[in-house]
Residue, then its C-alpha position, 0 to 999 in steps of 0.5 A: m678489619r679495619p681498626a679504630p680511628a685515632s682519637p683528637t686527644t692522641r693526634a695532638a700529642a702526636p708533636f709530643v710523643a715525638l719530641f719527647a722521644l727527640i729530646y731523650a734520644i738525646a740525652l741518652l746519647p753519652p758519646v756527645y756528652v764524653g766527647l764535650t768533657r774533652q772541650h775546655g770551652l766557657i760560655a758564661a763562665v761554665p764549660v761546655s759539657v756542663w752546658y749540654l746537661l742544662i740545655v738537655s734537661a730544659a727542653a724536657i721541662a720546656a716539652t712537659t711544660g708545653l705539653w700541660v698548656a697544650e693540654r690545659r687549653r683544649g680542657e682534657l686536664d683531670r680536675 
């Protein structure tokens, strides 16, 4: 028996699934954060370890917004 082909929505969301998996894998890697906490370098008066948290959060928000925009353009959002 042959599996059913993926719907257009599933195929269109696949890049976002991979992006979400990458972002959250990076967010859950405590060795990276712990390693950065030992560095006391400042970028724009903010420690490097804090930038790690800010960038991961911003990436998750950007990916979610991108998925929302893509689904809205395709007309897949509930009204």
